[in-house]
N, C-alpha and C positions, 0 to 999 in steps of 0.2 A: 132731492131732497137733503134736508141737515137736520143736525141733532141738535138741541130738543125739539120734537115734532111740535108744530102749532096749531096741528088738530090729530084728532084720531086716524090710525092709518084704515085704509079699505080693506087689506087682506096682513095677514101674518103668519109666516112660519115657524113652530119651533122646532129645534134641532134638538132632541135630549134621548139618545137609542135607550140606555141604561145607565144604571143599575136599579131595580127592583127602588133600593130607599132613595135613589136621585130622581127616581121619577115621581115617587111621592112629594118629595121637596118642591118638585115642579110646579104640582098641582094649583098651593095657594096663586102660584104666578099666573095660572090662569082662569082660576077663578076672578082675582083682581080683574086683569083683562075683559073678563067677562060681564062685570059688574058695573066696571068705569067708560069701558069701550063696547057697548052691548053690539054696537053694527061693525065690527070690525071683524072680517069671516077669518078664524083659526084654522090654521093646520099644523097637525102636529107631526113630527116623523120618530116613529120610536118604534121598539124593538119588540119582538114575536110574543116573547113570553112576558114582558111588561106590556101590553098592550091588553092582557086578559085581565088586568087589574083595572083599568081606565075606560075601556071600550063603549061603553055606555053612556058616557058623559055628555050628555047634549050637546049641541049649538060648535062639537068640534070635530075636522076632518081629521081621522087617522089616517096615517099611510104607514103601513108595515115593513119595516126593514128585515128583513129575513139573514142573519148573518151567517146562517149555515149554508147558505147558497152560495157565496163566496163572491166571486165576479159579477155574477148575473144577479145578485141585489143590488149593485149599482146598476146593471143598464136598466133594471125595473123598473128603479127609481126614477132614472134618467127619462125612462118613457112615457112614466104616469104624470112628469112634472112637464114634459113637452108641450111646447107653445103656452105655460104658463108663465106669470110672473108676479111676486110679492113686494109689497112697500117694504117691510122687513123680516128679514131673516133674525131669529135669535139664536144664534149659534151657542148651546149651553152645554157642551161636552167637549171636554179638552182629551183626544184621541186620534191617532192617524184614520181609523177610521169614519169616525164621525166627520174629521177634515174632507177626506176624501167623497164623502156623502154631501157635504156643503156645496161641491162644485156644480153636481147637478142641481143646485136651488137656485134658479135666479130670481135676485131681489136687488132693488134700487140699495136699499143699507143692509148690510151683512154686519151683526155687531157681535161682538165676541168679547171675551175676556180680556183686565189690562194684562199686560206682558207680562208681569210676576207671574200671574196665573195661568194664562195661555200657552200650556204643555205642550208641547207634540208641535209644537209650531204652528199652532192655529194663527196667530197673528199674521201668516201669512195669506188665509185663505178668510180675509174678514177687514173689510175697511172702514169698521170703527169699535170702539173697545168701551167697557164699562170702566168706572172710577176706578183707582187702587185706594184698596179700604183695608188697612192690615187688620188680622187678627178676626177675622168675620166666620159665624158658623155657616154651612153651605146654604143653609136656605135664604139669608141674609144676602150673601153675595148673588143669588137669584136675584132679589129682589132689584139690584142693582142694573140688570137691566132693563128693569119697568121706568127706573130716574133717570136713565141715559134718554130715555125715549121720550119724558115728562113729565109721565104719571106718577109723582110720590107716594100716593096713596099704598093702603097695604088693606089687601081681604084676606086676613090669617084663615082660610075655611079652605078644607079639602074635599069635603061631599063625597066621598068614594059611593058610589052608588052600589047597594046590596040588593040583589035579586031578592024576592020574599021566598021564595024557596030554599035559601042558603041561612038566611035568616031564620027559617023555622027550624031546620037540620041541626045550628046553632043551639035556639034553644030547648030542643031537646037533650043535648049534651048537657046543658050548662043544668037546666031542671030546676031552678032554684037554690043550687050548691054555691059553696065556696067553689070557684075553678081557678085555679095556680095554670096556665099556659108556660111553660118552659117551651122555649126553641131555642135547642142547646148549641146548634154548628149554624158558622157565618159559611159562605160560599170558599173554596177552595183555594188559596191563592198561594203563588211560590214565597218564600220567607216574609210571610204575614201572617203570621201567630196570633188567633184572637179566642180560639175556644178552650175554656174551662175543662176539666178532669171529668170523666164519667162520674168518679167516685165521688166527688165534691157534689155535684149534681144529684147522685144519688143520697145522700148526705142531707140535702137541703128539700127530695121530696120527701123523705124519712120524715125529716122535723115536721113539714106544712102538714102531713097526713097524721101523726099522730099528735101534734099539739091543737091545730086546728079543725080538725075532721075535714081538710082540703082535698078536694078533687084534682087529681094534676094529670093534664093532656099535654104532650110531646107531641110538638111539631115540626115540622122543616120539611124541606125539599126533597126530592127522587135522585140525587146525587150520591154515590156511595159512599162517600165519607160522612153524611149527613146520616143515613141508613146506621150505616155503622157503631156511631157514637150513641143514637138512640140504645142499638142492642145494648154495646158495652153498660150503659146505665141499667138498665133493665138486668143486666145478667151479673150486675155487681155485687160481690160477697157482704156490701152495707146494709142490703134485704136479709137481715136472719131469717127472718119469718117471710116466705115468698108468697103469702095468701093478698097482702098488702098488695100486690102488683096486680092480681085478679079483681082486687075489689076496689082498688083507689085510681090505679094509673091508667091510660090510654093511651096507646103507640098511635098516631096519626100522624109521623114523618113518614113524608113521600102520600099520603093518601088524601091529601085535599089542594082543591081549587084556590088560586089565589083569593078569589072573592069569598070561598069558604073560610079561609085563613083570616080574612078582615074581619065575617059575621061573627067568628069566635073569639077574636080577642074585643070586640066591641062589648061584648055580652060577658067577658071573663073577669076576674074581681082582680087580676094582676096578671103581668105577663112579665116572665124573663128571659133576657137575649144578651149576646154576644153584640159587639158593632156588626149588624146585618140589617137587610134590608125589613125584615119582619118587626123589627124594635120599629122600626119609623113607620109602617104599615098600620102597627097599634098604638103609634101617638097620632096619626091620624083619623083613628077610629075613638080615640076619646080613651083610650084602654089607658089604666095606672102602667107604668115601666119603669121596672128594676134594670136598668143597663150593666153590663160587668165591661168596664172602658179600662183597660191596660197598656195597651200599646197603640191606640188611637187615644186622642183628646177630645173626648165627650164634648167639650166646648164648640167643638168645630165639627162633629159626626154625629152627636149624642142626640136622644129624642128632643125635641126641641122644645115643647111645651115646659116653663119654667116647672113645674111641679115635680114632671122626667126627670131634669135635669137635677134637682135635689137628691131624686131618690136614687141615682145611677152612683152604685159603686164605681168609686174614680182611682184607681192607683196608676194615673198618668204620668203623675210628677216623680212619683216615687220608681218608675221603671224607669222615666229617663235619666233619673239621678243616677241608679245603679248601675245601669248597662250603657248608658252614653256619656256620662259623665256632663251631665244640662241641665240647668232650672227650666223651668216653664219659661220665665223671660228670656233667657240665652238662646232659645230653641229656634229653629227654624220654625214657624207657624204650618201645621201639619205633618211635621217629623214622624215615622211613625221609630216604633221602639222594635228592631229586628232580632228577635231573641226567644227562644220559645219556652225558654224558663221565668218569663217574666209574668205568665198567668198566675205562677203561685203566689202570688203577691195579693189577689183575691182569696181571704179564707172563707171559710162555710160560715164563721161568726159575722162577718160581713154581711154575708148575705143573709143572713136569718135575724140579724138586726132592722135590716128592710123589711122581710117578711113581716117582724112583729108589730113594726108602724101599719100596716097594712091591713090584716088580715086579724089584727087585735078588736078590728074597732066592727061593731058589729053590723 
């Protein structure tokens, strides 16, 4: 087989293990394949946590790769795929773990990123590459895989299935009120600062409640750093009247499934989040998202829908100049600002201004 394909492949395997945001970005790729090549059998190799978000998508075979199993995860994948062969593998993750996993996937075409984006030597594990295109959003980069196959059309659709019980659960929380969901924390990574301060979040909560009568829901995962940040927000001295917490703020950090989180965001008036997976879940669910971007470029990793790009607080250019001595034009695409003080460039007034645009509308 050669690229571009002359006809739809009979079978296709998508390898995207993590993270939640990038798995969300991969959904329009799956929806496009299903729409234009409905006869193609799709298999998705995916991480255990990420699988919980997409597990009930019809017409897709999911194979869970549980990284917590260590070497046994590769053995299990090898055994699962033993005796099978795919027409195409979309190797859509640049990491050593994904590269080793790709060895377990027999495929005639193993399509990976162009060499500039094929980090961790991904190009050694593929026999075909997508076109090199500069300055793309992550999701646009994923669509290059379909272009390489000969499928130039797009279906910009996520359609994450939500169980009715989770929709009802979210509906009970919303109950006709203005709901501001704040997912304050990103996952903890070394030298990769993305989180705003607890006091700043507290000031935003106080403003949204007092100015607009909003109900605020804090969300996030069960990691210690996420739980700790939520607690710091709720115990901030900004709340001189502690009764505001009892009546207007719900702390659901570490207490929701990914499906519940998606259901809640779909019904929220607005969502505030830094560069983190839940921001992309919110975008996928059609929510209005105020993204907080300083150390990463929202043009590359921000909420994809144009309106949400406009609503993001983007201090990335200022951070590049102040801490790296670079302009957007001179910085390598995707460069991160590695300075913990960079988040101070976002002011409370910046976020209040975005809230005004949304909550002031009846």
